[in-house]
C-alpha positions as CSV (number, residue, x, y, z in Angstrom):
1,M,-173.8,9.0,-29.0
2,T,-173.7,12.5,-30.0
3,D,-171.5,14.1,-32.6
4,Q,-169.6,15.9,-29.9
5,R,-168.9,12.7,-28.2
6,H,-167.8,11.2,-31.4
7,A,-165.5,14.0,-32.0
8,A,-164.2,13.9,-28.6
9,I,-163.2,10.2,-28.8
10,G,-162.0,10.6,-32.5
11,I,-164.9,8.8,-34.2
12,H,-166.1,10.3,-37.4
13,G,-169.7,11.0,-37.6
14,A,-171.8,11.3,-40.6
15,E,-169.1,12.9,-42.7
16,S,-167.2,9.7,-42.7
17,H,-169.8,8.3,-45.1
18,D,-169.0,11.0,-47.7
19,P,-167.7,9.2,-50.9
20,A,-165.3,12.0,-51.7
21,H,-164.0,11.9,-48.1
22,L,-163.7,8.1,-48.3
23,Q,-161.8,8.2,-51.6
24,H,-158.9,10.4,-50.4
25,P,-159.2,10.6,-46.6
26,H,-155.4,11.2,-46.0
27,H,-153.6,11.5,-49.7
28,P,-154.9,14.5,-51.6
29,H,-152.1,13.9,-54.5
30,R,-152.7,10.3,-55.1
31,G,-154.5,10.8,-58.4
32,P,-151.7,12.6,-60.3
33,I,-149.2,10.0,-59.1
34,L,-151.3,7.2,-60.6
35,K,-151.6,9.0,-63.9
36,R,-147.8,9.4,-64.1
37,A,-147.3,5.8,-63.3
38,K,-149.6,4.7,-66.0
39,V,-147.9,7.0,-68.6
40,L,-144.4,5.7,-67.5
41,G,-145.6,2.1,-67.8
42,A,-147.0,2.7,-71.2
43,S,-143.7,4.4,-72.3
44,V,-141.7,1.4,-71.0
45,L,-143.9,-1.0,-72.8
46,A,-143.7,1.0,-76.0
47,L,-139.9,1.0,-75.8
48,L,-139.8,-2.7,-75.2
49,L,-142.0,-3.2,-78.2
50,L,-139.8,-1.0,-80.3
51,G,-136.7,-2.8,-79.1
52,A,-138.3,-6.2,-80.0
53,V,-139.3,-5.0,-83.4
54,A,-135.8,-3.5,-84.0
55,N,-134.2,-6.8,-82.9
56,V,-136.4,-8.8,-85.2
57,L,-135.6,-6.5,-88.1
58,L,-131.9,-6.7,-87.4
59,R,-132.0,-10.4,-87.2
60,A,-133.9,-10.6,-90.5
61,G,-131.4,-8.3,-92.2
62,Q,-128.5,-10.4,-90.9
63,A,-130.1,-13.5,-92.1
64,R,-130.6,-12.0,-95.6
65,A,-127.0,-10.8,-95.6
66,L,-125.8,-14.3,-94.6
67,V,-127.8,-15.9,-97.4
68,E,-126.5,-13.4,-99.9
69,T,-122.9,-13.9,-98.7
70,T,-123.2,-17.7,-98.8
71,A,-124.7,-17.5,-102.3
72,E,-121.9,-15.1,-103.4
73,G,-119.2,-17.3,-102.0
74,G,-120.6,-20.4,-103.7
75,R,-120.9,-18.7,-107.1
76,V,-118.1,-19.7,-109.6
77,Y,-116.7,-16.9,-111.8
78,V,-115.0,-17.8,-115.1
79,R,-113.4,-16.0,-118.0
80,T,-114.1,-17.2,-121.5
81,I,-112.6,-16.9,-124.9
82,N,-113.5,-18.1,-128.4
83,A,-111.5,-20.4,-130.6
84,S,-109.8,-18.9,-133.6
85,S,-109.3,-20.3,-137.1
86,A,-106.1,-22.3,-137.7
87,A,-105.5,-20.2,-140.8
88,N,-104.8,-17.2,-138.6
89,N,-102.4,-18.9,-136.1
90,Q,-98.9,-17.9,-135.4
91,P,-96.2,-19.2,-137.8
92,L,-94.0,-22.1,-136.7
93,T,-90.6,-20.7,-135.5
94,L,-87.6,-23.0,-135.6
95,P,-83.9,-22.3,-135.0
96,G,-81.2,-22.3,-137.7
97,T,-77.7,-21.3,-138.5
98,L,-76.8,-19.0,-141.4
99,Q,-74.3,-20.3,-144.0
100,G,-72.9,-18.8,-147.1
101,I,-74.5,-20.0,-150.3
102,I,-71.0,-21.4,-151.2
103,E,-68.5,-22.3,-148.5
104,S,-65.3,-24.0,-149.3
105,P,-61.9,-24.7,-147.7
106,I,-59.0,-23.9,-149.9
107,Y,-56.2,-26.5,-150.0
108,A,-52.8,-26.5,-151.6
109,R,-52.1,-28.7,-154.6
110,S,-48.4,-28.5,-154.4
111,S,-46.2,-29.3,-151.4
112,G,-43.8,-26.7,-150.2
113,Y,-43.4,-23.7,-148.0
114,V,-45.6,-20.6,-147.7
115,L,-43.7,-17.8,-149.4
116,R,-46.3,-15.1,-148.7
117,W,-50.1,-14.7,-148.1
118,N,-52.0,-11.8,-149.6
119,K,-55.5,-11.9,-148.1
120,D,-56.5,-12.1,-144.4
121,I,-59.8,-12.8,-142.7
122,G,-62.7,-10.6,-143.7
123,A,-61.1,-9.7,-147.0
124,H,-63.5,-9.5,-150.0
125,V,-61.8,-11.2,-153.0
126,A,-62.8,-11.7,-156.6
127,K,-62.7,-15.0,-158.5
128,G,-59.1,-15.9,-159.5
129,E,-57.5,-13.4,-157.1
130,V,-54.2,-14.7,-155.6
131,L,-54.6,-15.6,-151.9
132,A,-51.1,-16.9,-151.2
133,E,-47.9,-18.1,-152.9
134,I,-46.0,-21.3,-152.2
135,D,-42.3,-22.1,-152.7
136,T,-42.0,-25.7,-154.1
137,P,-38.3,-26.6,-154.5
138,E,-39.1,-30.4,-154.7
139,V,-41.6,-29.9,-157.5
140,D,-39.2,-27.6,-159.3
141,Q,-36.5,-30.3,-159.2
142,Q,-38.9,-33.0,-160.3
143,L,-39.9,-30.8,-163.3
144,S,-36.2,-30.3,-164.3
145,Q,-35.7,-34.0,-164.1
146,A,-38.8,-34.7,-166.1
147,K,-37.6,-32.3,-168.8
148,A,-34.2,-34.0,-169.0
149,A,-35.9,-37.4,-169.3
150,R,-38.0,-36.0,-172.1
151,E,-34.9,-35.0,-174.0
152,Q,-33.5,-38.5,-173.6
153,A,-36.8,-40.0,-174.8
154,A,-36.8,-37.7,-177.8
155,A,-33.3,-38.7,-178.7
156,S,-34.1,-42.4,-178.4
157,L,-37.2,-41.8,-180.6
158,D,-35.1,-40.2,-183.3
159,L,-32.7,-43.1,-183.3
160,A,-35.4,-45.7,-183.4
161,K,-37.2,-43.8,-186.2
162,T,-34.0,-43.7,-188.3
163,S,-33.3,-47.4,-187.7
164,A,-36.8,-48.4,-188.6
165,E,-36.8,-46.4,-191.8
166,R,-33.4,-47.9,-192.8
167,W,-34.6,-51.4,-192.1
168,V,-37.8,-50.9,-194.2
169,A,-35.6,-49.8,-197.1
170,L,-33.3,-52.9,-196.7
171,S,-36.3,-55.2,-196.4
172,K,-37.4,-54.1,-199.9
173,K,-34.0,-55.4,-201.2
174,D,-34.3,-58.6,-199.1
175,A,-31.1,-57.5,-197.3
176,V,-32.7,-58.1,-193.8
177,T,-35.0,-60.7,-192.5
178,Q,-38.6,-60.0,-191.6
179,Q,-37.8,-60.6,-187.9
180,E,-35.2,-57.9,-187.9
181,L,-37.6,-55.5,-189.5
182,N,-40.2,-56.2,-186.9
183,E,-37.8,-55.6,-184.1
184,R,-36.8,-52.2,-185.4
185,T,-40.3,-51.2,-186.0
186,S,-41.3,-52.3,-182.5
187,A,-38.4,-50.3,-181.0
188,Y,-39.6,-47.2,-182.9
189,T,-43.2,-47.7,-181.5
190,Q,-41.9,-48.2,-178.0
191,A,-39.8,-45.0,-178.3
192,Q,-42.9,-43.1,-179.3
193,A,-44.8,-44.4,-176.2
194,N,-41.8,-43.5,-173.9
195,L,-41.8,-40.0,-175.2
196,A,-45.6,-39.6,-174.7
197,A,-45.2,-40.9,-171.1
198,V,-42.4,-38.4,-170.3
199,D,-44.5,-35.6,-171.9
200,A,-47.4,-36.5,-169.6
201,N,-45.2,-36.3,-166.6
202,V,-43.8,-33.0,-167.7
203,K,-47.3,-31.6,-168.1
204,R,-48.3,-32.9,-164.7
205,L,-45.4,-31.2,-163.0
206,Q,-46.0,-28.0,-164.9
207,Q,-49.5,-28.0,-163.6
208,L,-48.2,-28.5,-160.1
209,E,-45.9,-25.5,-160.7
210,G,-49.0,-23.5,-161.6
211,F,-50.5,-24.4,-158.1
212,K,-47.7,-22.3,-156.5
213,Q,-50.3,-19.6,-156.5
214,V,-53.4,-20.3,-154.4
215,V,-56.3,-18.5,-156.1
216,A,-59.9,-17.8,-155.0
217,P,-62.2,-20.3,-156.8
218,F,-65.2,-17.8,-156.5
219,A,-65.9,-14.3,-155.3
220,G,-66.5,-14.1,-151.6
221,V,-65.1,-13.4,-148.2
222,V,-62.1,-15.0,-146.5
223,T,-63.5,-16.4,-143.2
224,H,-60.4,-18.3,-142.0
225,R,-56.6,-18.1,-142.6
226,N,-54.8,-21.1,-141.2
227,V,-51.2,-20.5,-142.4
228,D,-48.4,-18.1,-142.1
229,V,-45.1,-17.4,-143.9
230,G,-42.7,-20.3,-143.7
231,D,-45.3,-23.0,-142.9
232,L,-44.8,-26.4,-144.5
233,I,-47.6,-27.3,-146.7
234,D,-48.6,-30.8,-147.8
235,A,-50.6,-31.1,-151.0
236,G,-54.2,-32.2,-150.9
237,N,-56.6,-32.5,-148.0
238,G,-55.7,-36.0,-146.8
239,G,-53.3,-37.1,-144.1
240,A,-51.5,-34.1,-142.7
241,G,-53.0,-31.8,-145.2
242,R,-54.9,-28.8,-143.9
243,A,-56.9,-26.0,-145.5
244,L,-54.9,-22.8,-146.1
245,F,-58.0,-20.6,-146.2
246,T,-61.8,-20.9,-145.9
247,M,-64.0,-18.8,-148.1
248,A,-67.7,-18.1,-148.2
249,Q,-70.1,-16.4,-150.6
250,V,-72.4,-14.4,-148.3
251,D,-74.8,-12.9,-150.7
252,P,-77.2,-14.7,-150.7
253,L,-77.0,-16.7,-147.5
254,R,-78.7,-20.0,-146.8
255,V,-80.1,-21.6,-143.7
256,Y,-81.0,-25.2,-143.1
257,V,-84.1,-25.8,-141.0
258,Y,-85.3,-29.1,-139.7
259,V,-89.1,-29.2,-139.7
260,P,-90.8,-31.8,-137.5
261,Q,-92.7,-34.5,-139.3
262,T,-96.0,-33.1,-138.0
263,Y,-95.6,-30.0,-140.2
264,S,-93.6,-31.5,-143.1
265,Q,-96.7,-31.7,-145.4
266,R,-97.4,-28.0,-144.9
267,V,-94.0,-26.6,-146.1
268,K,-93.7,-26.0,-149.8
269,V,-91.0,-24.8,-152.1
270,G,-91.4,-21.1,-152.8
271,D,-93.0,-20.3,-149.4
272,Q,-92.0,-16.9,-148.0
273,V,-90.3,-17.0,-144.5
274,S,-89.2,-14.5,-142.0
275,V,-85.8,-14.6,-140.4
276,T,-84.9,-12.7,-137.2
277,Q,-81.8,-12.4,-135.0
278,N,-81.8,-11.5,-131.4
279,E,-78.8,-9.2,-131.9
280,L,-80.8,-7.2,-134.5
281,P,-84.0,-6.4,-132.7
282,G,-86.9,-5.1,-134.7
283,Q,-85.4,-6.2,-138.1
284,V,-87.1,-8.9,-140.1
285,F,-85.4,-10.4,-143.1
286,K,-87.4,-12.2,-145.8
287,G,-86.3,-15.4,-147.4
288,T,-87.7,-18.2,-149.6
289,V,-87.8,-21.9,-149.3
290,A,-85.5,-23.0,-152.1
291,R,-85.7,-26.8,-151.7
292,T,-86.6,-29.6,-149.4
293,A,-85.0,-32.9,-148.8
294,G,-88.1,-34.7,-150.0
295,A,-87.8,-37.4,-147.3
296,I,-88.1,-37.6,-143.5
297,D,-84.9,-38.4,-141.6
298,A,-85.6,-41.6,-139.8
299,A,-83.3,-40.7,-136.9
300,T,-84.8,-37.3,-136.0
301,R,-88.2,-37.5,-137.7
302,T,-87.6,-34.2,-139.3
303,L,-87.6,-32.8,-142.9
304,Q,-84.6,-30.7,-143.9
305,I,-85.4,-27.6,-145.9
306,E,-83.1,-24.9,-147.3
307,V,-84.0,-21.2,-147.2
308,N,-82.3,-18.7,-149.4
309,L,-81.8,-15.3,-147.8
310,P,-80.7,-12.1,-149.7
311,N,-77.9,-10.2,-147.9
312,H,-77.0,-7.3,-150.1
313,D,-76.0,-5.0,-147.3
314,D,-74.0,-7.7,-145.4
315,K,-76.0,-7.1,-142.2
316,L,-76.2,-10.9,-141.6
317,L,-73.1,-12.8,-140.9
318,A,-72.5,-16.4,-141.8
319,G,-72.5,-18.7,-138.8
320,A,-75.0,-16.6,-136.9
321,Y,-77.9,-18.2,-134.9
322,V,-81.3,-17.1,-136.2
323,Q,-85.0,-17.9,-135.8
324,V,-86.9,-18.9,-138.9
325,A,-90.7,-18.3,-139.0
326,L,-92.4,-20.7,-141.4
327,P,-96.0,-19.9,-142.6
328,I,-97.7,-23.1,-141.4
329,T,-101.3,-22.8,-142.7
330,G,-104.0,-25.0,-141.5
331,S,-107.4,-26.2,-142.7
332,S,-110.3,-23.8,-142.5
333,N,-112.2,-26.4,-140.5
334,V,-109.6,-26.6,-137.8
335,L,-109.7,-24.3,-134.8
336,T,-106.9,-23.3,-132.5
337,V,-107.2,-22.7,-128.7
338,P,-104.7,-21.8,-126.0
339,S,-103.3,-24.7,-124.0
340,N,-104.8,-23.4,-120.8
341,V,-108.4,-24.3,-121.7
342,L,-107.9,-28.1,-121.6
343,L,-109.2,-30.4,-118.9
344,F,-107.6,-33.8,-118.6
345,R,-110.1,-36.3,-117.4
346,P,-110.1,-40.1,-117.3
347,E,-112.7,-40.0,-120.1
348,G,-110.2,-38.1,-122.3
349,T,-109.3,-34.5,-123.1
350,R,-112.1,-32.1,-122.6
351,I,-112.9,-28.4,-122.9
352,A,-115.5,-26.6,-120.7
353,V,-118.1,-24.6,-122.7
354,V,-120.5,-22.2,-121.2
355,D,-124.0,-22.0,-122.8
356,S,-126.3,-19.0,-122.8
357,G,-127.9,-19.9,-119.5
358,G,-124.5,-20.0,-117.7
359,H,-124.4,-23.8,-117.5
360,V,-121.1,-25.7,-118.1
361,K,-120.9,-28.4,-120.7
362,L,-117.7,-30.5,-120.9
363,H,-117.0,-31.3,-124.6
364,T,-114.7,-34.2,-125.6
365,V,-112.2,-32.9,-128.2
366,T,-109.7,-34.3,-130.6
367,I,-106.3,-32.5,-130.7
368,G,-104.5,-32.1,-134.0
369,H,-101.1,-30.4,-134.0
370,D,-99.4,-29.1,-130.9
371,L,-98.2,-25.6,-131.7
372,G,-96.6,-25.0,-128.3
373,N,-98.7,-22.3,-126.5
374,S,-101.7,-23.2,-128.6
375,L,-103.3,-26.4,-130.0
376,E,-105.3,-27.3,-133.1
377,I,-108.7,-28.9,-132.3
378,V,-110.0,-31.1,-135.1
379,N,-113.5,-31.5,-133.7
380,G,-115.6,-31.1,-130.5
381,I,-116.1,-27.4,-130.4
382,A,-117.4,-24.6,-132.6
383,A,-116.0,-21.1,-133.3
384,S,-118.9,-19.5,-131.4
385,D,-118.5,-21.5,-128.2
386,K,-117.4,-19.7,-125.1
387,L,-114.5,-21.7,-123.7
388,V,-113.5,-21.4,-120.0
389,V,-110.0,-20.2,-119.5
390,N,-108.0,-21.9,-116.7
391,P,-110.9,-24.2,-115.6
392,A,-110.9,-25.6,-112.1
393,D,-110.4,-29.3,-111.7
394,S,-113.7,-29.5,-109.8
395,L,-115.7,-28.1,-112.7
396,A,-118.4,-30.5,-113.8
397,D,-121.2,-30.8,-116.2
398,N,-124.2,-28.5,-115.6
399,D,-122.4,-26.4,-113.0
400,V,-123.7,-22.8,-113.0
401,V,-121.1,-20.2,-113.4
402,S,-120.9,-16.4,-113.9
403,L,-118.9,-14.8,-116.6
404,V,-116.3,-12.2,-115.7
405,Q,-116.6,-9.2,-117.8
406,D,-113.4,-7.5,-118.9
407,K,-113.1,-4.0,-117.7
408,P,-113.0,-1.4,-120.4
409,A,-109.8,0.5,-120.7
410,E,-109.8,3.6,-118.7
411,A,-109.7,6.8,-120.7
412,P,-106.5,8.7,-120.3
413,K,-106.6,11.5,-117.9
414,K,-106.7,15.0,-119.3
415,A,-103.5,16.9,-118.8
416,A,-103.8,19.7,-116.2
417,L,-104.1,23.1,-117.7
């Protein structure tokens, strides 16, 4: 068949075997499209690879953060302190009540009525100064009666003496019997005794008359006045008797302190003590241990001591409640620790100590004296040990802990110019 025939019926001739014609018979832009498809596929693949790598890296970072957070959450942080020497601990503070070095109630020695009083509470009086005067009509009457009885006794004595002398003279002449002489002599001796008895009664009543004036037995301050003009006074301090006045010598003062048996061996006569009063903040008064009872009270298990306290300026008042700080010194081998380092376990009292590697070691300790907020430790720890403050109940031997470092104090900010 000829080419024309082929062309007429639509059959390609020889040109249909051309390779170029066969490669792109009807799509002349097919090559660029394929190239773009390949580039797009490579880009998508690269993005997928990058996404996978990023995801892997993100997961790895999250895993590391989780590990670090878990480790951080499981780490135990503690704060530590060192034990201090018992010689530097705080003094033992005990309560006490101030008293005058001399305190005495003043009673009447004569019964009667208060005629007048001269000193009231707060008055400073000298020794021998009159505090009050008492009217004693009964004592006055008794004294007058005693004086009259003395005169009678004196008259009887004169008569007995004259009779005895006469009978002695008659006995020398054998005018009287020996019996009569003895009777007269005995009557004279009896009259002498009667006069002596009456004289003693007169002196007693005269002394009671002298007690009409109530005087101060020592120099001091009147702290109580219990009578007024016209009050009936009974002599003495028994029965219905009552004190007219109460006096105190307030310079120096004294205070009795009751020291527990635990510290009784550490208090010595001559120790210097510090006395404070809440109503006088910032003021410390120095006193001295004057004496001790020398024995433990079996009822309270305490040792009574007396502290003398100078009070030249009368700042301190007798009867005031004060705090007395005693210098309780301990042995140089004894250490003191705060009470919040102790662990109470079935094995006994323990203290958690942190070594140089951060490992916890629980030391069994022996407690000496309980000082309140602190305790004396006889043995079990050293002064260089790092003691855990407020240890957790779950803390055990060989636990690894981290020490909390105290932050340094911030420097004060400079003032703005």
